[in-house]
PyMOL CGO cylinders between C-alpha atoms (Angstrom):
from pymol import cmd
from pymol.cgo import CYLINDER

trace = [
    CYLINDER, -0.01, 0.00, 0.02, 1.37, 3.39, -0.95, 0.3, 1, 1, 1, 1, 1, 1,
    CYLINDER, 1.37, 3.39, -0.95, 0.23, 6.67, 0.63, 0.3, 1, 1, 1, 1, 1, 1,
    CYLINDER, 0.23, 6.67, 0.63, 1.11, 10.13, -0.75, 0.3, 1, 1, 1, 1, 1, 1,
    CYLINDER, 1.11, 10.13, -0.75, 1.26, 13.60, 0.82, 0.3, 1, 1, 1, 1, 1, 1,
    CYLINDER, 1.26, 13.60, 0.82, 1.87, 16.98, -0.81, 0.3, 1, 1, 1, 1, 1, 1,
    CYLINDER, 1.87, 16.98, -0.81, 3.40, 19.67, 1.40, 0.3, 1, 1, 1, 1, 1, 1,
    CYLINDER, 3.40, 19.67, 1.40, 5.54, 22.77, 0.79, 0.3, 1, 1, 1, 1, 1, 1,
    CYLINDER, 5.54, 22.77, 0.79, 5.75, 22.13, -2.97, 0.3, 1, 1, 1, 1, 1, 1,
    CYLINDER, 5.75, 22.13, -2.97, 7.14, 18.60, -2.31, 0.3, 1, 1, 1, 1, 1, 1,
    CYLINDER, 7.14, 18.60, -2.31, 5.57, 15.19, -2.57, 0.3, 1, 1, 1, 1, 1, 1,
    CYLINDER, 5.57, 15.19, -2.57, 6.19, 12.50, 0.01, 0.3, 1, 1, 1, 1, 1, 1,
    CYLINDER, 6.19, 12.50, 0.01, 5.30, 8.78, 0.03, 0.3, 1, 1, 1, 1, 1, 1,
    CYLINDER, 5.30, 8.78, 0.03, 4.90, 6.11, 2.69, 0.3, 1, 1, 1, 1, 1, 1,
    CYLINDER, 4.90, 6.11, 2.69, 4.90, 2.50, 1.42, 0.3, 1, 1, 1, 1, 1, 1,
    CYLINDER, 4.90, 2.50, 1.42, 3.90, -0.47, 3.49, 0.3, 1, 1, 1, 1, 1, 1,
    CYLINDER, 3.90, -0.47, 3.49, 4.40, -4.09, 2.38, 0.3, 1, 1, 1, 1, 1, 1,
    CYLINDER, 4.40, -4.09, 2.38, 3.65, -7.43, 4.06, 0.3, 1, 1, 1, 1, 1, 1,
    CYLINDER, 3.65, -7.43, 4.06, 5.70, -10.47, 3.16, 0.3, 1, 1, 1, 1, 1, 1,
    CYLINDER, 5.70, -10.47, 3.16, 5.41, -14.08, 4.44, 0.3, 1, 1, 1, 1, 1, 1,
    CYLINDER, 5.41, -14.08, 4.44, 8.81, -15.46, 5.61, 0.3, 1, 1, 1, 1, 1, 1,
    CYLINDER, 8.81, -15.46, 5.61, 10.15, -19.01, 5.37, 0.3, 1, 1, 1, 1, 1, 1,
    CYLINDER, 10.15, -19.01, 5.37, 9.71, -19.45, 9.10, 0.3, 1, 1, 1, 1, 1, 1,
    CYLINDER, 9.71, -19.45, 9.10, 5.95, -18.93, 9.15, 0.3, 1, 1, 1, 1, 1, 1,
    CYLINDER, 5.95, -18.93, 9.15, 5.92, -15.37, 10.43, 0.3, 1, 1, 1, 1, 1, 1,
    CYLINDER, 5.92, -15.37, 10.43, 5.34, -12.15, 8.49, 0.3, 1, 1, 1, 1, 1, 1,
    CYLINDER, 5.34, -12.15, 8.49, 7.61, -9.20, 7.64, 0.3, 1, 1, 1, 1, 1, 1,
    CYLINDER, 7.61, -9.20, 7.64, 6.15, -5.71, 7.58, 0.3, 1, 1, 1, 1, 1, 1,
    CYLINDER, 6.15, -5.71, 7.58, 8.40, -3.37, 5.62, 0.3, 1, 1, 1, 1, 1, 1,
    CYLINDER, 8.40, -3.37, 5.62, 7.78, 0.41, 5.93, 0.3, 1, 1, 1, 1, 1, 1,
    CYLINDER, 7.78, 0.41, 5.93, 9.55, 2.71, 3.51, 0.3, 1, 1, 1, 1, 1, 1,
    CYLINDER, 9.55, 2.71, 3.51, 9.21, 6.49, 3.25, 0.3, 1, 1, 1, 1, 1, 1,
    CYLINDER, 9.21, 6.49, 3.25, 10.76, 9.53, 1.63, 0.3, 1, 1, 1, 1, 1, 1,
    CYLINDER, 10.76, 9.53, 1.63, 10.33, 12.27, -0.94, 0.3, 1, 1, 1, 1, 1, 1,
    CYLINDER, 10.33, 12.27, -0.94, 9.19, 11.26, -4.41, 0.3, 1, 1, 1, 1, 1, 1,
    CYLINDER, 9.19, 11.26, -4.41, 11.94, 13.48, -5.94, 0.3, 1, 1, 1, 1, 1, 1,
    CYLINDER, 11.94, 13.48, -5.94, 14.69, 11.38, -4.32, 0.3, 1, 1, 1, 1, 1, 1,
    CYLINDER, 14.69, 11.38, -4.32, 15.97, 8.26, -6.03, 0.3, 1, 1, 1, 1, 1, 1,
    CYLINDER, 15.97, 8.26, -6.03, 16.36, 6.37, -2.68, 0.3, 1, 1, 1, 1, 1, 1,
    CYLINDER, 16.36, 6.37, -2.68, 14.01, 6.21, 0.30, 0.3, 1, 1, 1, 1, 1, 1,
    CYLINDER, 14.01, 6.21, 0.30, 14.77, 8.29, 3.37, 0.3, 1, 1, 1, 1, 1, 1,
    CYLINDER, 14.77, 8.29, 3.37, 14.38, 5.20, 5.62, 0.3, 1, 1, 1, 1, 1, 1,
    CYLINDER, 14.38, 5.20, 5.62, 13.27, 1.59, 5.56, 0.3, 1, 1, 1, 1, 1, 1,
    CYLINDER, 13.27, 1.59, 5.56, 11.93, -0.06, 8.74, 0.3, 1, 1, 1, 1, 1, 1,
    CYLINDER, 11.93, -0.06, 8.74, 11.44, -3.82, 9.08, 0.3, 1, 1, 1, 1, 1, 1,
    CYLINDER, 11.44, -3.82, 9.08, 9.22, -5.44, 11.72, 0.3, 1, 1, 1, 1, 1, 1,
    CYLINDER, 9.22, -5.44, 11.72, 8.26, -9.13, 12.21, 0.3, 1, 1, 1, 1, 1, 1,
    CYLINDER, 8.26, -9.13, 12.21, 4.96, -10.38, 13.56, 0.3, 1, 1, 1, 1, 1, 1,
    CYLINDER, 4.96, -10.38, 13.56, 3.73, -13.93, 14.29, 0.3, 1, 1, 1, 1, 1, 1,
    CYLINDER, 3.73, -13.93, 14.29, 0.55, -14.10, 12.24, 0.3, 1, 1, 1, 1, 1, 1,
    CYLINDER, 0.55, -14.10, 12.24, -1.15, -12.62, 9.18, 0.3, 1, 1, 1, 1, 1, 1,
    CYLINDER, -1.15, -12.62, 9.18, -3.89, -11.23, 11.38, 0.3, 1, 1, 1, 1, 1, 1,
    CYLINDER, -3.89, -11.23, 11.38, -1.35, -9.30, 13.48, 0.3, 1, 1, 1, 1, 1, 1,
    CYLINDER, -1.35, -9.30, 13.48, 0.29, -8.02, 10.28, 0.3, 1, 1, 1, 1, 1, 1,
    CYLINDER, 0.29, -8.02, 10.28, -2.99, -6.73, 8.87, 0.3, 1, 1, 1, 1, 1, 1,
    CYLINDER, -2.99, -6.73, 8.87, -3.96, -5.10, 12.19, 0.3, 1, 1, 1, 1, 1, 1,
    CYLINDER, -3.96, -5.10, 12.19, -0.61, -3.34, 12.35, 0.3, 1, 1, 1, 1, 1, 1,
    CYLINDER, -0.61, -3.34, 12.35, -0.96, -2.26, 8.73, 0.3, 1, 1, 1, 1, 1, 1,
    CYLINDER, -0.96, -2.26, 8.73, -4.38, -0.70, 9.47, 0.3, 1, 1, 1, 1, 1, 1,
    CYLINDER, -4.38, -0.70, 9.47, -2.99, 1.05, 12.56, 0.3, 1, 1, 1, 1, 1, 1,
    CYLINDER, -2.99, 1.05, 12.56, -0.16, 2.56, 10.50, 0.3, 1, 1, 1, 1, 1, 1,
    CYLINDER, -0.16, 2.56, 10.50, -2.51, 3.67, 7.72, 0.3, 1, 1, 1, 1, 1, 1,
    CYLINDER, -2.51, 3.67, 7.72, -4.87, 5.36, 10.20, 0.3, 1, 1, 1, 1, 1, 1,
    CYLINDER, -4.87, 5.36, 10.20, -1.91, 7.17, 11.85, 0.3, 1, 1, 1, 1, 1, 1,
    CYLINDER, -1.91, 7.17, 11.85, -0.55, 8.31, 8.49, 0.3, 1, 1, 1, 1, 1, 1,
    CYLINDER, -0.55, 8.31, 8.49, -3.93, 9.47, 7.20, 0.3, 1, 1, 1, 1, 1, 1,
    CYLINDER, -3.93, 9.47, 7.20, -4.24, 11.70, 10.27, 0.3, 1, 1, 1, 1, 1, 1,
    CYLINDER, -4.24, 11.70, 10.27, -0.92, 13.30, 9.22, 0.3, 1, 1, 1, 1, 1, 1,
    CYLINDER, -0.92, 13.30, 9.22, -2.29, 14.12, 5.77, 0.3, 1, 1, 1, 1, 1, 1,
    CYLINDER, -2.29, 14.12, 5.77, -1.27, 11.07, 3.71, 0.3, 1, 1, 1, 1, 1, 1,
    CYLINDER, -1.27, 11.07, 3.71, -3.83, 9.84, 1.19, 0.3, 1, 1, 1, 1, 1, 1,
    CYLINDER, -3.83, 9.84, 1.19, -4.13, 6.62, -0.82, 0.3, 1, 1, 1, 1, 1, 1,
    CYLINDER, -4.13, 6.62, -0.82, -4.39, 7.11, -4.56, 0.3, 1, 1, 1, 1, 1, 1,
    CYLINDER, -4.39, 7.11, -4.56, -5.90, 4.63, -6.99, 0.3, 1, 1, 1, 1, 1, 1,
]
cmd.load_cgo(trace, "trace")
């Protein structure tokens, strides 16, 4: 899922991905930065035990980011 935000004549993005691992848990990878930059500002990785936990965490992150002005585009 990718969220975008326009601020001070710049565009920012926040990308969240969920990946299953070989050990049965799930990796949530969060990446953010300015769209003008070729590389992300930061990438954060977090592991959870189940798909349900991963989806709940994803929804919590999206709600937090939407309150900061990020919007999902089609």
